[in-house]
C-alpha positions as CSV (number, residue, x, y, z in Angstrom):
1,M,-34.3,0.9,-13.3
2,R,-34.2,-0.5,-10.6
3,R,-32.0,1.3,-7.7
4,R,-29.4,-1.2,-5.8
5,A,-30.1,-2.2,-2.1
6,P,-27.3,-0.7,0.6
7,G,-24.5,-2.5,1.3
8,R,-24.2,-4.9,-2.3
9,G,-21.6,-5.3,-4.8
10,R,-19.6,-3.1,-3.1
11,T,-17.5,-5.4,-2.1
12,W,-14.3,-4.8,-4.0
13,P,-13.5,-0.9,-3.8
14,W,-13.1,-2.2,-0.7
15,V,-10.7,-5.2,-1.2
16,R,-9.0,-3.2,-3.5
17,Y,-8.3,-0.7,-0.6
18,G,-7.5,-2.9,2.1
19,L,-5.2,-4.7,-0.7
20,G,-3.8,-1.0,-0.9
21,R,-3.2,-0.7,2.5
22,L,-1.8,-4.0,3.3
23,L,2.0,-3.6,0.4
24,Q,2.4,-0.2,2.0
25,V,2.3,-1.4,6.1
26,T,4.8,-4.1,4.2
27,G,6.9,-2.4,2.4
28,L,6.9,0.0,4.9
29,V,8.1,-3.4,6.8
30,V,10.1,-3.9,4.8
31,T,12.7,-0.8,5.0
32,L,12.2,-0.2,8.4
33,V,13.6,-3.9,8.3
34,A,16.4,-3.5,6.3
35,A,17.2,-0.1,7.5
36,T,17.5,-1.3,10.9
37,A,19.4,-4.9,10.1
38,F,22.3,-3.3,8.1
39,F,22.6,-0.7,10.4
40,G,26.6,-0.6,10.6
41,T,27.4,-3.6,8.9
42,P,29.5,-3.0,5.6
43,S,26.8,-4.7,3.0
44,T,25.5,-1.4,2.5
45,V,24.3,-3.0,-1.6
46,A,22.1,-5.5,-0.2
47,M,20.6,-3.0,2.3
48,L,19.5,-0.3,-0.8
49,R,18.1,-3.7,-2.5
50,M,16.5,-4.4,0.5
51,M,15.1,-1.2,0.5
52,L,14.7,-1.3,-3.3
53,A,12.3,-4.3,-2.5
54,G,10.5,-2.3,-0.5
55,V,10.3,1.1,-2.1
56,L,8.8,-1.5,-5.1
57,I,5.9,-3.0,-2.4
58,F,5.0,0.5,-1.1
59,V,4.3,2.4,-4.7
60,P,1.0,0.1,-5.5
61,G,0.2,0.0,-2.5
62,W,-0.2,3.3,-2.8
63,L,-1.6,3.6,-5.9
64,L,-4.0,0.9,-5.0
65,A,-5.5,3.2,-1.3
66,R,-4.5,6.1,-3.0
67,S,-8.7,7.6,-1.3
68,P,-11.0,5.0,0.4
69,P,-14.3,4.0,-1.8
70,G,-17.2,6.1,-0.6
71,R,-15.7,9.2,-0.4
72,R,-17.2,11.6,-3.0
73,K,-13.9,14.1,-4.4
74,A,-15.2,17.6,-4.3
75,D,-15.4,19.7,-7.6
76,S,-13.1,22.4,-7.3
């Protein structure tokens, strides 16, 4: 059985993790922009829709980036 060279073949977990973090940050920014852009205006429905869009962007990112690659889970 051949051993893998260190650092080879481990790029896809990092790409998935980076994409997840990007989606998290994008979702947070969309939510914050919605909260500040519609503050004090009568268009509450538009603000809630934009905040929902931010949450729908954030949640898949959170699911993709729950734990960074290379971190071992505790045995307990």
